[in-house]
C-alpha positions, -999 to 999 in steps of 0.1 A, spaced: -401 -657 629 -440 -657 637 -434 -655 675 -409 -647 699 -418 -672 727 -385 -686 741 -365 -668 715 -334 -648 725 -334 -613 714 -302 -589 717 -309 -552 717 -286 -523 714 -296 -490 730 -319 -508 752 -314 -483 783 -342 -459 770 -367 -450 743 -374 -475 716 -349 -499 726 -363 -501 761 -399 -504 748 -390 -533 726 -372 -551 754 -405 -550 774 -429 -558 744 -405 -589 739 -406 -599 775 -443 -599 776 -442 -625 748 -418 -645 767 -386 -636 749 -354 -639 768 -332 -607 765 -296 -596 761 -296 -559 765 -268 -534 756 -263 -498 761 -234 -473 766 -253 -461 798 -253 -487 829 -278 -463 846 -301 -468 815 -297 -505 816 -303 -509 851 -337 -489 848 -348 -513 818 -338 -545 838 -356 -531 869 -388 -528 844 -386 -566 836 -382 -580 871 -416 -594 870 -415 -612 838 -403 -649 837 -375 -644 813 -338 -642 815 -322 -608 811 -286 -602 809 -271 -566 807 -242 -556 789 -223 -521 788 -213 -517 752 -202 -488 732 -215 -499 697 -188 -477 680 -160 -502 691 -160 -532 668 -143 -554 695 -168 -543 722 -196 -554 697 -181 -588 689 -176 -593 725 -212 -585 733 -223 -612 707 -199 -638 723 -212 -629 757 -249 -631 746 -241 -667 736 -222 -676 766 -250 -664 788 -282 -677 766 -268 -705 745 -282 -691 712 -297 -658 698 -324 -654 672 -328 -616 669 -304 -585 668 -320 -552 670 -296 -526 662 -312 -496 676 -285 -475 692 -281 -441 679 -272 -403 685 -280 -369 670 -261 -342 656 -272 -306 643 -243 -289 624 -238 -276 589 -216 -294 566 -190 -263 566 -187 -259 601 -188 -294 611 -156 -310 628 -145 -344 617 -147 -354 653 -182 -351 655 -190 -366 621 -169 -397 630 -185 -397 664 -219 -401 648 -209 -423 620 -192 -446 644 -224 -451 663 -255 -448 639 -237 -465 608 -207 -486 618 -225 -496 652 -250 -513 626 -226 -530 606 -208 -544 635 -240 -557 653 -249 -573 622 -218 -590 611 -209 -601 647 -244 -616 652 -252 -630 618 -232 -664 623 -251 -670 655 -285 -662 640 -277 -687 613 -269 -712 638 -302 -707 656 -323 -717 624 -346 -689 631 -332 -655 628 -340 -620 620 -319 -587 620 -336 -553 627 -317 -523 617 -329 -489 628 -327 -462 602 -350 -431 600 -372 -411 579 -341 -390 577 -326 -420 559 -352 -412 531 -350 -373 529 -323 -350 536 -327 -320 561 -304 -289 566 -280 -293 595 -287 -331 595 -260 -341 569 -242 -367 593 -275 -380 606 -286 -383 570 -254 -400 557 -257 -426 584 -292 -433 581 -291 -432 542 -264 -459 545 -281 -481 570 -310 -481 547 -286 -492 515 -267 -516 539 -299 -535 550 -315 -535 517 -284 -551 502 -283 -576 531 -319 -588 528 -313 -594 490 -283 -616 499 -301 -635 525 -331 -639 505 -310 -652 473 -293 -680 494 -325 -690 511 -312 -682 545 -330 -688 576 -322 -653 585 -340 -622 574 -336 -585 578 -357 -554 581 -350 -516 577 -369 -495 602 -378 -458 593 -391 -440 624 -407 -405 620 -410 -385 653 -408 -407 681 -408 -393 717 -374 -402 729 -346 -384 745 -324 -383 713 -329 -345 708 -318 -339 742 -289 -362 740 -277 -350 707 -246 -328 701 -253 -292 688 -227 -276 668 -226 -245 646 -259 -244 627 -254 -207 615 -283 -189 601 -303 -222 599 -306 -227 636 -341 -235 651 -330 -222 685 -308 -235 715 -305 -271 721 -330 -271 749 -356 -252 725 -350 -279 699 -355 -307 721 -387 -291 733 -400 -285 699 -391 -319 692 -410 -335 720 -441 -313 710 -443 -324 674 -432 -360 679 -464 -380 680 -454 -416 682 -448 -432 715 -416 -457 721 -444 -483 728 -460 -478 696 -429 -480 677 -419 -512 696 -451 -527 683 -448 -517 647 -412 -532 645 -422 -566 661 -452 -567 637 -430 -560 609 -406 -589 619 -436 -613 620 -446 -603 585 -410 -605 575 -413 -570 559 -385 -554 542 -390 -520 553 -412 -505 582 -424 -468 582 -433 -458 619 -456 -428 624 -480 -409 600 -453 -383 595 -429 -408 583 -458 -422 558 -464 -386 546 -427 -377 542 -420 -409 522 -450 -403 499 -438 -368 493 -403 -380 486 -417 -402 461 -439 -377 445 -413 -348 446 -378 -365 448 -361 -330 444 -389 -308 448 -392 -315 487 -357 -302 489 -371 -267 476 -397 -268 501 -373 -273 531 -351 -246 514 -383 -221 515 -391 -230 550 -357 -221 562 -355 -188 542 -388 -176 555 -377 -183 589 -344 -165 586 -362 -134 570 -387 -133 599 -359 -135 623 -337 -106 604 -370 -85 603 -375 -89 640 -339 -80 647 -341 -49 628 -373 -37 643 -356 -38 676 
C-alpha cells in the first residue's frame, strides 16, 4: 500500500491520542475513515476535527474487548463504506500493579482490550482486507512489548503477545503471497492520556507516586507527539515494514535489550532499589 487516497481505514481507539492523529493524517491524504472508540465524546471530538476534509467518516462506539462488538464493527464498516483496506488496532489501556497484588479482574480487563482486542480486530477485518485486494494490518504493541518493567506485568504480557501474534501473522501472509500485509508498532513515550486513564492498583514499595504524579511524570518524559507517531506508522505501512519503533527512547531501549537481554533487568532492579532506599532514609530522618 503505497498511498492512502480513496482507501478506507478502520481505526480503534480513534477518540484521542495516536488513533486521532492517524485519522487526521489519513484524512489529509484523502482516505475514508471508519472510526471506533469506547468513548462517544472522544469520537465526536475526532469527527469534528475532520469536518473540513473531503472524505467519508463514520463513527462507531465499540468495546474492543467484546468479540461480537468488534465483528459488528467490521460488518458495519463494510455496509457504510463498501470495502476496507486498513485496520489499525490501536485501542489500549494501562495498569500499574504488582503480580502478587494484582486482581484477576484487572488482569483480564487489560488483556481483553490490549491483546484480545487486537486479535478480534485482526480476525474480523482480515477477510474484508483480502477482498479489497490491497490491505494492511497495523497492530500497536509498545516498547514494553520488548522489555519487561516492574508493576507492568499485565501490560508487558499483552504487548509481548501482540508482538508475537503479529510477527506470526506477517509470516503467514508472506508465505501465502497475500495481498494483505502486517506491521507491529512499538511506541516509546508518546504524549497521550493513557497514564491518566490507566488503572492503578497496589504497587507496594515499587510505587513511583500517586496516579496523578505518575501521569505528570509520564507527560514530562514523553518526547514524541501523537502526530509524529502517526506519521511514523503510516510511513511504516508505505514501506511495508515488519516493525516500527517510535521515538528515540524506543530505539535506545531496543538496542539496550539486544545488547543486554537480561542485564537491562538488573539495571531496572537497581533503579527501584535505590529509589526505595532513598525514601526509607527520608522517612527515618523525619
